[in-house]
N, CA, C and O of each residue as an XYZ file, in Angstrom:
272
protein
N      -5.296      4.272     10.499
C      -5.577      4.985     11.033
C      -6.759      5.908     10.665
O      -7.670      6.284     11.404
N      -6.507      6.245      9.116
C      -7.736      6.549      8.613
C      -9.096      6.115      8.371
O     -10.018      6.860      8.039
N      -9.171      4.737      8.578
C     -10.416      4.240      8.521
C     -11.159      4.686      9.804
O     -12.321      5.078      9.909
N      -9.995      4.500     10.965
C     -11.046      4.960     12.464
C     -11.300      6.854     12.401
O     -12.283      7.435     12.862
N     -10.452      7.323     11.903
C     -10.863      8.793     12.003
C     -12.595      9.035     11.131
O     -13.639      9.517     11.569
N     -12.249      8.455      9.784
C     -13.601      8.597      9.369
C     -14.347      7.810     10.105
O     -15.502      7.914      9.692
N     -14.287      7.130     10.918
C     -15.318      6.311     11.543
C     -16.024      7.616     12.939
O     -17.131      7.879     13.408
N     -14.944      7.985     13.086
C     -14.792      9.062     14.583
C     -15.698     10.044     14.118
O     -16.701     10.359     14.760
N     -15.320     10.649     12.793
C     -15.846     11.888     12.628
C     -17.640     11.500     12.131
O     -18.461     12.399     12.315
N     -17.993     10.507     11.683
C     -19.444     10.005     11.233
C     -20.030      9.497     12.517
O     -21.258      9.552     12.589
N     -19.287      8.948     13.680
C     -19.408      8.650     14.984
C     -20.108      9.870     15.719
O     -21.131      9.825     16.402
N     -19.259     11.052     15.398
C     -19.097     12.277     16.675
C     -18.440     11.654     17.796
O     -18.893     12.013     18.882
N     -17.607     10.916     17.830
C     -16.982     10.149     19.291
C     -15.776      9.697     18.751
O     -15.394      9.381     17.625
N     -15.237      9.760     19.966
C     -13.719      9.372     19.663
C     -13.286      8.225     20.028
O     -13.451      7.991     21.226
N     -12.676      7.238     19.279
C     -12.793      5.804     19.314
C     -11.567      5.693     20.732
O     -10.664      6.523     20.834
N     -11.721      4.691     21.603
C     -10.660      4.418     22.770
C      -9.906      3.232     22.242
O     -10.306      2.070     22.167
N      -8.374      3.889     21.778
C      -7.606      2.820     20.814
C      -6.396      2.095     21.948
O      -5.794      2.623     22.883
N      -6.368      1.223     21.620
C      -5.253      0.371     22.805
C      -4.293     -0.382     21.593
O      -4.462     -1.418     20.950
N      -3.180      0.673     21.603
C      -2.186      0.135     20.757
C      -1.078     -1.087     21.411
O      -0.412     -1.053     22.446
N      -1.181     -2.042     20.458
C      -0.430     -2.782     21.049
C       0.600     -3.455     19.620
O       0.383     -3.301     18.418
N       1.579     -4.111     20.200
C       2.778     -4.454     19.401
C       1.733     -5.582     18.475
O       0.675     -6.168     18.700
N       2.966     -5.468     17.024
C       2.272     -6.513     16.128
C       1.724     -7.907     16.575
O       2.227     -8.292     17.631
N       0.971     -8.602     16.115
C       0.395     -9.472     16.841
C       0.806    -10.917     15.397
O       0.844    -10.598     14.209
N       1.020    -12.173     15.802
C       0.856    -13.129     15.038
C       0.020    -13.033     13.821
O      -1.210    -13.066     13.855
N       0.632    -12.928     12.889
C      -0.587    -12.665     11.447
C      -0.621    -11.757     11.295
O      -1.500    -11.611     10.446
N      -0.110    -10.569     11.620
C      -0.588     -9.132     11.119
C       0.356     -8.861     10.165
O       1.397     -9.517     10.182
N       0.163     -7.904      9.226
C       0.650     -7.715      8.391
C       1.370     -6.330      8.350
O       0.461     -5.509      8.231
N       2.162     -5.900      8.377
C       2.513     -4.372      8.931
C       3.056     -3.607      7.543
O       3.657     -2.558      7.777
N       2.930     -3.986      6.104
C       2.537     -2.947      5.080
C       2.352     -4.268      3.899
O       2.816     -5.409      3.914
N       1.486     -3.576      2.918
C       1.028     -3.943      1.426
C       1.555     -3.256      0.582
O       1.849     -2.083      0.815
N       1.756     -3.769     -0.433
C       2.077     -3.649     -1.579
C       1.123     -3.847     -2.696
O       1.679     -3.817     -3.793
N      -0.360     -4.070     -2.730
C      -0.743     -4.491     -3.705
C      -1.187     -3.980     -4.526
O      -1.780     -2.924     -4.304
N      -1.106     -4.456     -5.730
C      -1.176     -3.659     -7.343
C      -2.564     -4.572     -8.052
O      -2.673     -5.708     -8.513
N      -3.528     -3.395     -7.854
C      -4.580     -4.165     -8.221
C      -5.133     -3.475     -9.699
O      -6.289     -3.377    -10.110
N      -4.093     -3.124    -10.206
C      -4.514     -2.420    -11.815
C      -4.919     -3.656    -12.700
O      -5.910     -3.625    -13.430
N      -4.004     -4.859    -12.577
C      -4.352     -5.996    -13.589
C      -5.951     -6.245    -12.993
O      -6.743     -6.471    -13.909
N      -6.369     -6.243    -12.048
C      -7.669     -6.639    -11.529
C      -8.731     -6.108    -12.291
O      -9.723     -6.594    -12.834
N      -8.121     -4.668    -12.153
C      -9.557     -3.727    -12.712
C      -9.318     -4.128    -14.095
O     -10.309     -4.664    -14.591
N      -8.433     -4.046    -14.775
C      -8.337     -4.113    -16.341
C      -9.228     -5.657    -16.952
O      -9.828     -5.811    -18.016
N      -8.972     -6.816    -15.597
C      -9.905     -7.512    -16.281
C     -11.068     -7.817    -15.983
O     -11.442     -8.916    -16.392
N     -12.017     -7.008    -15.204
C     -13.280     -7.273    -14.282
C     -13.384     -5.954    -14.971
O     -14.139     -5.402    -14.170
N     -13.183     -5.166    -15.786
C     -13.742     -3.504    -16.119
C     -14.182     -2.976    -14.973
O     -15.093     -2.233    -15.337
N     -14.071     -2.887    -13.526
C     -14.450     -2.346    -12.695
C     -13.448     -1.643    -11.825
O     -12.601     -2.264    -11.182
N     -13.587      0.002    -11.815
C     -12.521      0.849    -11.164
C     -13.786      1.195     -9.755
O     -14.995      1.372     -9.907
N     -13.155      1.204     -8.701
C     -14.087      1.913     -7.457
C     -13.940      3.585     -7.742
O     -13.038      4.198     -8.312
N     -14.656      3.862     -7.384
C     -14.991      5.493     -7.448
C     -15.392      6.078     -6.041
O     -15.134      7.278     -5.945
N     -15.959      5.507     -4.938
C     -16.215      5.919     -3.686
C     -15.099      5.619     -2.848
O     -14.641      4.501     -2.608
N     -14.728      6.659     -2.450
C     -13.628      6.804     -1.413
C     -13.767      6.319     -0.102
O     -14.771      5.644      0.126
N     -13.086      6.492      0.672
C     -13.308      5.764      2.098
C     -14.161      6.612      3.005
O     -15.084      6.264      3.743
N     -13.675      7.734      2.796
C     -14.455      8.453      3.654
C     -15.816      8.600      3.750
O     -16.574      8.705      4.714
N     -16.061      8.577      1.916
C     -17.633      8.721      1.526
C     -18.527      7.317      2.001
O     -19.684      7.291      2.421
N     -17.601      6.188      1.789
C     -18.198      4.695      2.061
C     -18.543      4.689      3.500
O     -19.679      4.341      3.822
N     -17.771      5.001      4.302
C     -18.097      5.025      5.741
C     -19.233      5.601      6.121
O     -20.148      5.117      6.786
N     -19.071      7.197      5.429
C     -20.419      8.101      6.203
C     -21.472      7.440      5.388
O     -22.546      7.751      5.902
N     -21.697      6.556      4.200
C     -22.854      5.747      3.741
C     -23.137      4.500      4.643
O     -24.260      4.095      4.943
N     -21.864      3.920      5.054
C     -22.290      2.857      5.472
C     -22.788      3.219      6.966
O     -23.577      2.358      7.355
N     -22.578      4.159      7.847
C     -23.244      4.438      9.132
C     -24.326      4.734      8.807
O     -25.154      4.086      9.448
N     -24.919      5.661      7.852
C     -25.926      6.107      7.511
C     -27.198      4.445      7.089
O     -28.212      4.013      7.638
N     -26.711      4.185      6.361
C     -27.442      2.909      6.541
C     -27.199      1.835      7.316
O     -27.534      0.720      6.916
N     -26.649      1.991      8.405
C     -26.217      1.216      9.225
C     -27.603      1.847     10.619
O     -28.499      1.179     11.136
N     -27.404      2.658     10.742
C     -28.069      3.126     11.780
C     -29.822      3.021     11.033
O     -30.654      2.478     11.760
N     -30.166      3.381     10.050
C     -31.832      3.464      9.495
C     -31.916      1.981      9.239
O     -33.102      1.679      9.112
N     -31.159      0.987      9.120
C     -31.359     -0.344      9.132
C     -31.495     -1.092     10.487
O     -32.284     -2.036     10.437
N     -30.863     -0.863     11.754
C     -31.010     -0.970     13.061
C     -31.411      0.367     13.647
O     -30.630      0.792     14.499
N     -32.433      1.096     13.379
C     -32.738      1.704     13.968
C     -32.032      2.678     15.245
O     -32.416      3.195     16.293
N     -31.255      2.614     14.760
C     -30.302      3.375     15.974
C     -29.999      4.997     15.909
O     -29.488      5.480     14.899
N     -30.351      5.808     17.058
C     -29.970      6.922     16.519
C     -28.708      7.777     16.724
O     -27.850      7.454     17.546
N     -28.613      8.909     15.933
C     -26.835      9.239     15.814
C     -26.900     10.290     17.032
O     -25.878     10.867     17.406
């Protein structure tokens, strides 16, 4: 829901949400640990989800000529 909220804030509109039961293949929880990956590739993301979505929406609007 954090992703949807961030998109809503950047787009200035509320998403129409239709909540359904879990579908085949849905993953209810994940416990990924990427510490070893960050050590191996010497990279740690520093962009937060809200900032990344803000940048993406700005790029998308500019690239496709979409008004805000």
